[in-house]
Structure formats: structure tokens, C-alpha cells
KOLDO-898222 format. One line per field, with one value per residue (C-alpha): x, y, z; residue in one letter; chain. Coordinates in steps of 0.5 Angstrom, whole numbers, plus 500, padded with zeros to 3 digits. Layout:
BEGIN
px: (X,...)
py: (Y,...)
pz: (Z,...)
sedren: (A,...)
vexlum: (A,...)
***
This chain:
BEGIN
px: (476,476,474,473,478,479,473,474,474,481,483,482,485,492,493,491,497,501,501,500,506,510,507,509,516,518,516,519,526,522,521,517,513,511,503,503,507,503,498,499,502,495,492,496,494,487,486,489,485,480,483,485,477,475,480,476,469,471,469,473,479,480,478,485,481,483,491,494,499,501,507,505,502,509,513,508,509,516,516,510,512,516,510,502,501,498,494,492,485,487,494,499,503,509,503,499,506,508,501,500,507,506,499,503,509,504,499,505,509,503,502,510,509,503,507,512,508,505,512,514,507,506,500,501,505,508,515,518,525,523,530,527,521,524,529,522,519,524,526,519,518,524,522,515,518,522,517,513,519,519,512,513,519,513,508,514,516,509,508,515,514,505,504,497,494,493,496,499,493,488,490,487,481,480,479,485,485,483,477,473,468,466,468,461,459,454,450,454,461,458,457,463,467,464,465,473,473,471,474,481,480,477,483,487,485,484,492,494,491,494,499,505,511,516,521,524,527,528,532,536,537,539,544,546,546,551,556,555,558,564)
py: (556,549,543,536,531,525,522,519,512,513,518,512,507,513,513,505,503,507,505,498,497,501,497,491,493,495,487,484,483,481,473,473,478,474,474,481,481,476,480,488,484,481,487,491,486,486,493,494,489,493,499,494,494,501,504,499,503,508,515,521,521,515,511,509,511,519,516,520,514,516,517,524,526,523,529,535,533,534,540,545,542,549,553,554,553,545,543,537,535,528,524,528,524,521,521,516,511,511,509,504,500,501,498,492,492,492,487,482,483,480,474,472,474,468,463,464,462,457,454,455,451,447,450,449,445,449,447,453,454,457,461,464,466,469,473,475,477,482,485,487,490,494,496,498,503,505,507,510,515,517,518,522,527,528,530,535,538,539,543,547,548,549,549,553,548,544,537,535,538,534,528,530,535,531,539,541,550,549,549,543,538,535,528,524,518,513,508,503,506,507,500,497,502,500,493,496,498,492,486,488,487,481,479,482,478,471,472,474,466,462,458,458,452,455,448,451,456,452,448,455,458,450,451,458,456,449,452,459,454,451)
pz: (489,493,490,494,491,495,498,505,504,499,505,510,506,505,513,514,508,511,519,516,512,516,523,519,516,524,526,521,525,531,530,537,534,528,529,529,522,519,521,518,513,512,514,508,503,504,504,496,494,496,493,486,486,487,482,477,479,485,483,479,481,484,478,475,468,472,472,466,466,459,456,453,460,463,458,458,466,467,462,465,472,475,472,473,466,468,474,476,480,482,481,477,472,476,483,478,476,483,486,481,482,490,488,486,489,496,493,491,498,501,497,498,504,505,501,505,512,509,505,513,517,512,509,502,498,492,491,492,497,502,502,495,498,504,500,494,501,503,497,496,502,500,494,497,502,496,493,499,500,492,493,500,496,490,496,500,492,489,497,495,488,487,495,494,491,497,495,502,506,500,505,511,508,501,499,493,491,484,480,477,479,486,487,489,493,491,495,491,493,500,501,498,502,510,507,505,512,516,513,513,520,520,516,521,526,523,520,528,530,525,528,527,526,532,531,526,530,536,532,530,538,539,534,537,544,543,539,544,549,545)
sedren: (M,R,T,Y,I,W,T,L,P,T,R,I,F,H,W,F,L,A,V,G,F,A,V,A,Y,I,L,G,D,F,D,N,L,R,N,L,H,F,A,F,G,A,F,V,G,T,L,I,V,F,R,L,L,F,G,L,F,G,P,K,Y,S,N,F,K,D,F,P,I,G,L,K,N,Q,K,E,F,I,K,T,Y,F,S,K,A,K,T,Y,A,G,H,N,P,A,A,S,V,I,A,L,F,I,L,L,V,G,I,L,C,S,I,S,G,Y,L,L,Y,A,T,E,N,N,V,L,S,M,G,I,N,E,E,F,L,E,E,S,H,E,V,M,A,N,L,F,L,A,L,V,S,I,H,I,L,G,V,L,A,D,T,L,F,H,G,K,T,G,T,L,Q,S,I,F,T,G,F,K,N,I,E,T,K,N,T,R,L,N,G,F,H,K,I,F,S,L,L,W,L,I,I,P,F,I,I,F,Y,L,A,Y,E,L,Q,I,N,T,K,G,N,E,V,E,N,N,E,Y,Y,K,H,D,D,D)
vexlum: (A,A,A,A,A,A,A,A,A,A,A,A,A,A,A,A,A,A,A,A,A,A,A,A,A,A,A,A,A,A,A,A,A,A,A,A,A,A,A,A,A,A,A,A,A,A,A,A,A,A,A,A,A,A,A,A,A,A,A,A,A,A,A,A,A,A,A,A,A,A,A,A,A,A,A,A,A,A,A,A,A,A,A,A,A,A,A,A,A,A,A,A,A,A,A,A,A,A,A,A,A,A,A,A,A,A,A,A,A,A,A,A,A,A,A,A,A,A,A,A,A,A,A,A,A,A,A,A,A,A,A,A,A,A,A,A,A,A,A,A,A,A,A,A,A,A,A,A,A,A,A,A,A,A,A,A,A,A,A,A,A,A,A,A,A,A,A,A,A,A,A,A,A,A,A,A,A,A,A,A,A,A,A,A,A,A,A,A,A,A,A,A,A,A,A,A,A,A,A,A,A,A,A,A,A,A,A,A,A,A,A,A,A,A,A,A,A,A,A,A,A,A,A,A,A,A,A,A,A,A)
***
């Protein structure tokens, strides 16, 4: 029996987040593409804010109340992982913890990125060392990447040992091969989801248009060429 587990907004968020973070992470190494890096970082942060809200009042399986994160659930999951005694309609206990950490680290990464931009460009004066913000942002980005890697390994393991459930396919179709209650979106969910798919792109555009102070980079480049000539 096929059951509808992941609604369209949740699935779109999943893939937007994956693409947004991947591009932002790659662009972080290119100073001449800093506007795009900021834009994708802001895009990811806004997506996550909406996902956090959706987790509070969204439909079953996407709602945080459905996440079996308790220690008892974790122990049971480990003990029964290689058996067919227990199946999970939504996130399994381990995946629930990883998903929450991804959201937490993702939002911290976006916030640290904005604070770094604001400090570099004199938008805010918070008395935080610029080098500290830069290192914090880099740590958060790498931690985010590590968590995503664990998530991917978890999906692959689930496909290997519990392939009949159709977890991998559900990321695309929304359906799992289990017998349980279908999830549904009410009117409020639909309106919220529409905003969820529009506002991040507005924030992306606004972040791309941010003014960047290039004086620091010019000084660094001049110093580099000066030493190079010597």
C-alpha cells in the first residue's frame, strides 16, 4: 500500500535547501562572486526560517511533534534497525535528530554570514571580532556539510536495508510503501507554503543587491602585488 507522507512544500524545500547550500558553499571560495554567495546564503536562511515555522504548525510527518527524538526511541531504533519489526512513516529517530541539527546549524550559518557581512561593511557595530565571525561562519558551513553527508549516508543505508519502504523515492514522489494515514494540507498550510516559495527568492534578490565594501580586498591585493614585485 502506498501512503502520502511528504507534501509538495516539504519536498520542494528539501531540494531548494540542497541546491542553495551547495551553491553557497562552493561560491564561498570566490571573492568576485561574493554577492551571489550572500544571496544564496540568505536564500538558505529564509528557507530554514519557514521550515522551522512549518515544523510548529505544519501537517503530520513534517511537524516536529512527529519527530521521535527521545532516548528511548533512539535505543529502540538501534536494536531493531536490521529487522522488519519497526517502520517509521516520517523521519526515523536518527534522521529526526540529524534533520533538527541541520536546521539549527543552517540558521546559525546564515546568521553568522550576515553578521560577518554587516561587520565588514560597517552596517552594524556589535563589537564582535571580524576574524571570529569569519571562523565561526566557516565552522558552521563545514558542520552543515558534515551533517548533510550523514543524512545522505542514512538515506543510502535505509535504501540498502529497508528498500521496500521506498524512503529514497519518497523524496521525489512523497509516497512510501507503508500502510498508515495519508498527510494532508489545509487551507492555511497552502497559503503559508505559497509565501514559503516566494519570500526566499525576494530575500535572494535583496541580498544580491547588497553593497559590498571592496576597500579591504583592494588593500590586500595591493599588498600582495607589492610583495610580489619585491
